[in-house]
C-alpha positions in Angstrom: 23.2 32.5 -43.8 26.7 34.4 -44.3 26.6 35.6 -40.8 25.7 32.0 -39.6 28.7 30.1 -41.0 31.1 33.0 -40.7 29.4 33.1 -36.8 30.5 29.5 -36.7 33.8 29.5 -37.5 35.1 32.4 -35.4 33.3 31.1 -32.2 34.7 27.5 -33.1 38.3 29.0 -33.8 39.3 26.6 -35.9 38.6 26.3 -39.8 39.2 23.4 -42.8 38.4 23.7 -46.1 38.8 23.8 -49.4 38.2 26.6 -52.0 37.9 25.7 -55.5 39.3 23.3 -57.5 38.4 20.3 -59.1 36.3 17.4 -57.3 37.6 14.4 -59.9 41.5 15.8 -60.0 42.2 17.8 -56.9 44.5 20.7 -58.8 43.9 24.4 -58.7 42.3 23.5 -55.1 43.2 26.1 -51.9 43.5 24.1 -48.3 42.4 25.9 -45.5 43.6 25.0 -42.5 43.2 27.8 -39.7 43.0 28.0 -36.1 43.0 30.5 -33.3 42.9 34.1 -34.3 43.2 33.1 -37.7 40.6 31.2 -38.1 38.2 33.9 -35.9 39.2 36.5 -38.9 37.9 33.9 -41.6 34.8 33.9 -39.6 34.6 37.6 -40.2 34.7 37.8 -43.7 31.2 36.5 -43.8 29.9 37.8 -41.2 30.8 41.1 -43.4 29.5 40.5 -46.2 26.4 39.5 -44.8 26.2 42.8 -42.6 26.8 44.8 -45.9 24.2 42.2 -47.5 21.6 43.4 -44.9 22.4 47.3 -45.2 21.6 46.5 -48.8 18.1 45.3 -48.2 17.2 48.1 -45.9 15.2 51.2 -47.4 15.9 54.2 -45.1 19.0 55.9 -43.6 19.6 53.9 -41.1 21.1 51.2 -43.9 24.4 53.5 -43.2 25.9 52.7 -40.5 24.7 49.1 -41.1 26.8 48.9 -44.2 29.9 51.3 -42.4 30.3 48.7 -39.7 30.1 46.0 -42.6 32.7 47.6 -44.7 35.0 48.5 -41.3 34.8 44.9 -40.8 35.9 43.8 -44.2 38.9 46.3 -44.3 39.8 45.2 -40.6 40.3 41.7 -42.2 41.6 42.5 -45.6 44.6 44.8 -43.5 45.1 41.6 -40.8 46.0 39.4 -43.9 48.3 42.3 -45.3 49.8 42.5 -42.0 50.3 38.5 -41.8 51.6 38.9 -45.5 54.4 40.9 -45.1 55.5 39.8 -41.2 
């Protein structure tokens, strides 16, 4: 499910949603409206979490490269965010 949501966001190149907050007052919520590469990176976060979740369910040693693939995707999105924050 996580990979499907992330893939939809990444392929569409458009992310428009609200995180957190209260329904009635709207306080404390964060509005996300991203396009292009920013939306692709936002879509990669659930894909990376889905891959890591998949690696947790694998019982053989094949889970190691699957886990590191998810970890690299997740760290790549964090690095992109840090670069965009400081530049």
